[in-house]
C-alpha positions, 0 to 999 in steps of 0.5 A: 394658694391661689385664688380658684373660682368658677362663677355663674352670673344670671340677670334680666333686663328688660327684655334681655336676660343673661346667664353665664358660666365661667366664660361662657355667655348666653343672651336670650330676647324676647319676640318684642325684639324681633318684631321691632325689625323690618327684616325686609330692610334691616338686621338685628345685631348683637354688640357684646363691648368691654368697657376697658375696649379690650373686647369687642364681639358683634355678630347678626342675629336676625330672626333668633331670640338667643345667641352664646358667645364666650366672653375673655379671660380678664374682668371687666365691665360687659356691656350688652346691645341689641340694635337694628343696622340698615342693610347695606344699599349698592351705588354703582357709576360709570362714564361709559356709554352704556354700563358694564356687568358688574356682580358683587357677592358679598358672604359677610361684611368683611368677605366680598367677591367682585365680577366685571364683565361687557366692559368695551376693552377696545374702545378703552385702549383706542380712546387712550391712544387718542386722548392721551397718546400712550401705549396701553401695554407699555404705559397702561396698568388697570387697578382697584382701588379699594375703600373701606370703613374703619373696623377695630377688628380686621384692621385692614387698611382704610386705603389699597391700590392692587393689580387684579391681573388678567382676570375678571374677578377679585376677593375683596376681604374688609369692611367696604366702602368703595371699589372702583375699577381705574386705569392709571399710567405705569410709573415708579411707586408715588409717579403714577398717575390717574386715568380713568374710572371704568366702574365704581361700586359704593356701599350706601350704609344709610342710617347706621343702627337703631338700638333696641335695648341693652344692658350692662354686668360685672364679668369676674374673668377666669381665674387660675385653675386645676381640674381633674377627671377620669378619661376613658380609654378602650381598655378595662382600665382607671386613669386620670388626666390633671389640667391646669391654667394658670393666669399671668398676673398670677405668675407675677404675683407668685414671682414678687411675693414667693420669690424676690421676698427669698431672693430665688429665681426661676432658675431655683424652683420647679413646679410639681404634680401631688396626687393623692388618694382621699379616704375618711378626711385623709390624703395619701400621696400616691406619687414618688418624688422624683416623678412629680417636676413638670416640663415647663410648658405643660398643661396637663398629666396623665395618672395611669394604673389607678385602683377603683374604689377611691377617690382622687385629688391633685395639687400643684406645688412649688419646690425649690430645687435640692430642697425637701418641701415644698415652697408654696402650694398654688392650686387643688383639684377637684375630688374625682371618685372612681367606683369599685366595680363587681366582678361580673361577666356580660354577654351580648348577642349577635346572631344566631351562632355566636354572643360577645362575652366581656368581664371584669375581674379584679386583679388584685383580688384574683390571687387571693380567690385562685389560692386555695386551689392554687394550694392543693394542686398547683396548677389552675385554669380559668373558663368562661362556663356555658350554660343553656337556660330552659324552663327555669333551669341552667344546662351545662354545655362543656362542649362550649366552655372556653379556656381564656386566661385573665391577665391577657383577655377580657373579651372574646367571641362564643360560638352558640347554638340558633334560638337558644337562651344562654348565660355564662360565668367566669370559673377556675378549675383545678387538675382535679376537676375542683371549681371556684365561681370568680363571677355571678352567673351572666345575664341572659342572651337569646340567639337568632333563629335561623328557620321558620318555627313550627307552632300553630298559628294564633290570632288575637283580637285586641281593642286599642283605644286609639286616637290620631287625626290620620284615622280621617277617610282618605280624599282622592278622586276615584273612590280609594277607600271603596274600591281599593284592593291593598294598603301602603304605608309609606314611612320615613325614618328621620333621625341624626346623632346629636352633634350641637357644634358649630361649623368652621367658615375659615378665614380666606378663600371660598368656603366649601363643604365638606361633608365634616359632622358638625355639617351633618344636620345642616346638609340633612335640614338643606337637602331632606327635611326642608325639600320633604316639607316643601313637597308636602305644602305644595300638595297640599295647596294643590288638593292632593291628600295623602297620609304619611308614617315618619318618624323624628328621632328625639336627638333631630327634634332636640336639635331643630329646636335647638338656638345655637344650631338655629344660629348656625343653619342659617349661617351655614345656608347663608354660606350656600347662598353665596357660595351657588351665587359665586358658582354662577359665574365660575360657570357662566366663565368657565363651566358653560354646561354646569351654569343652569345646574348652578341656578338650580342650587342657589334657587333650591337654596333660597327656597329651603332658607325661605322655608325654615324662616317661615316656620320661625327656624324650629321645623318641629313646627312644621312637622307637628302642623301636617300631624294636627291636620292628619297628613302625618303620622309621627311616631318617636324612636329611642332617645339617643337611637341606642341599641336596645338589644344591648341594653337589656342586661342594664333595664333601667338604662333600656327603659330610660331611652324608651320613657325619655322619648315618650315624655320629649316628644309630648313637650314637642308635639303636644301628643302622645306617640303611638309608636315608636321606631327601634334603633335600627330595627333591633329588637330582642324579646322583653323590648315589647314590654317597656313599650307598652309599659308607657302607651306604645301600640307598635313598632317596626322591624325587618322583614325576617323578623317576622318570617322566621318567627316561632310560628308560619306567618299567615300574612307574611310581611302583609300584615302586622303581628302582635307580640305574644305576651303583650298588645304591641304590634310589630310591622315588617318590612316588605322586601320588593319595595325596599329594593325599588327605591333604596338600592343604588344598583337595583333601585331608582336611585342609580338611574343615569339621568338623576345627580350623582352623588359622590362625584362633583364638578365642582364645589357644588353636585353638577354631574349626573349618574351617567354609569354606575361603573366608570368615572366618566361623568356627563353634565346633569340635566334636571328637566330628564331627571324630573322626567324619569321620578316621575317614571319611577313614580308611575313604575312604583304605582303600578307594581304595588296595583300589580302585586295587590291583584294578584295577591289580593285574594290570598288574604282574609283582609285587604293585604298591607306593604310596609316600605320603610326608608331612611328620611336621609334617602330622599333628598340627601342620597338621592337627589329627586327623592322628594320629586319622586315622592311628590309624583307618586303622592299625586299620582295616587290621588288622581291616576287610580284606585287600587293602592290606598295610603294608611298609618300604622295606627289607622291600620290597627283601628281597621284591623285589631284582629292580628296573628299573635307570635313569638319574632326572632331577635332581628335588626335591619343592619348587614345579614340581619343580625347585630354584627355591624354594631359588634366589631372588634372596632367597637365592641369594647365601648360597651363595657364602658356605656354599662358600666356608667349606667349602673353607676348612674342607677346608684346615684338615682336610688341615693337621690330618693333617699334624701328627701329629708334634706334641705330643699336647695340642695336636693335641688341640685343634686337633682340637677346633677342626676338629669345632667348625668342621663344626658350624658348617659343616654348619649353615650349609648348612641349606636351611630358613634358604632356604627360610622367606626365600624365603616371605618368613618370619621373614626377619631370623630365619632371616639371623641363623641363617645369619649366626651359623653363618658366623661362628663358623666364621670366628672358628674358622678363625682360632683355627686358623690363628692357634693360637699367638697366640691368648689362652685359646684351650682356654676359647672353644673350651669356651665353643663346644661348650658353646653348640653341642654337636650332633653330639658323638658322630658328629664325635668318630668321623666326624674321627679322624685 
């Protein structure tokens, strides 16, 4: 059998630390390395070089502390070096009596854009005619003379002459040494004559390199291998896929050791795949021999229709044509275990009148279950039997039962009544009315209310022990705390799904941002998170006091701290800065009406990059700083933004979403969170109990959650309520402020003078909205847009003051308005949004004393007495229901996530029973369980269903979901086949390096 190893290496040498897992290399270095680089004059570079010269990798790593790269297939001694390189200087020369205008924009060391202007072409033509006696049109050619440095990677010619044509710009590829715009005579090749140099630019490399530190390691290369994985599809089916890779050297070995000695050629043999079911050390082959032959060039094989409750292995063998039996066994895969699933039906809430049900009924055992009934009467029907649960008893509702064909359907949308708790089971019914249960009774599900309840209004006082920097007095010019008539919570929900991927910048042409999922994080940092920090810095510098509320989801905070994404964001901003510089030149020549806006984009990009570097590339430090100083209250969010009402039937999965979020917050912001943003504001009864377990005091909801509770809301949405049976408070969204700021049609962002979000005038945005009903767009005028932002801030403030004056005497305490928005509205969707907030906060500080900014913790500390009630299940999605996340295009996802969570819990319970095993074994098992937790949690991400429901990036989102589950099942098999899995630690390390989210939080949350 061929050697099939997957190896890992860990090494520390001075300030450099290395980790490899297969062909993935992680290089880390101490901060002292950065201190030895003068970033004003130098850049830091990482170089990897194979001793045999067959591999070379170099990348700029300025301001970073780590980098990743993929190593080659072949074994070699790899040299690793960190060095500083002096930034390239430019020298220009020209024989003209005044200097032509030349602009050179370098995207990177091998990609340069050259522009020229202000050349006296008339004088040059006259000079050629008088001095050389030549006709310009007939005898003269203008060309670019390009000289390059030697470059083993790109291998462009060292010297080249190209004609730029009639343009005044040119893209030059390669490591540029010098470029000159020259005048030559026309003629046959080799007979042209140089006449004059118009202008030349030379690169001054200076001292090229200065080594800081280095090390080396022996890399074993990549071996031939076959791996078997469980592949997840939309349906309730089981399938496996085998992947293999055989090195060229191993094919040569097979030929030399097997075929040649037997006098065989490749035409005499074929490659075959075998699948085995493994049980108690015995292997049963599942495929007939005629189905085994692999088509040459194929590298994978799909096995379908497999049974649950088994462990499988695949092998690749070489066979001789016409002769039974294998010639040589080449590779054997890892074992894959597919757990048995009990018959069950699961209910999931949608709205006030619908429930989604899915079920698993084992088709192999179904005939046996139905046999007793069929023997008596012959004909049997199967139903979903619906129960209403009340006062601890189940009441059957025959009118709501649904007949289903278990061979054709595995899910159904059920019609039910509002504000009731339902359960269900799958049953078989004979013609004589005999009933056999095919599944246990399902989980309970509560439907939403349609109307406000009539229970009496009750209040309770809860003295919460809340500590937070925003409890400080709020400063203002007009003594707001003394004279205010109402309170305002401005809350921003900052969240993005965890996507740890690199952006593809292509290899030619000018790169343009395209909005693909791998760009989402960088886009939001550039357009929203950093601009928000910039306006907060500006307000603080100007002495303007303010208090804001924000939640930063754990996925987002982990991306902010991810070294790979920090590296990617700097590349992303460098690409944008280069793009904006190119746009300044393009608009100057081709679209002067957009020229000022191109400058605006460039200035913003530079400001964003500088701010990012100011906080050492970790924006959580910036937000922590503002929280510690009392300007922000930061709350948390569920770990991976799971839609929590869909996971009450897997309570430990729901609990992990909250517990991991709290632990991750503590590790990031060095204090406990007081509140949480429930993803999509989605609430169903019972969630508050989990929040209270981990010490969370409040969450946010949509307006109707409180307005149609079990009793009338005494304050409407103008005060939080406590949830009966807990001390957890709910802050409901104010609908009026939502419309004013959120709506593109009715609200501020739709103003004609604001920057158009959808339509571009080029690779950047240049148009103002102009009209919502027309495609005609006029050029954006920044000054006019800023003026409108100030006017809208004034209107927002006056509207709050007017309302507080109007309702202040309705209540016995100051009324509250909770204005809740996606953070990405400010800057991304609404470009002037950060400026709106700047003007609003400044006006609230200087120009009034009726509206007082407050945070949730400060409110609960000031007003411990609030209404006690049951609120209705709700979300802030379309129609305020769960419908958006339960469309037919995504409802299939939840059975797979639930199955993974149940199996994860089984792994946790098994691990707790293994305390007597050797420490090394238990330690690796713990790592497997923690990595499995990452994958299971990420499969719960509600953004995947939301984006698919909108019809956007459907395949990308499905890929995210499937990949998380397939990695989970790989870890599941590694855990249950612990002693049989080859190279387990190296494979586990590879998965940990590729998906390191919640590293500290999981270590603390899963200590057994």
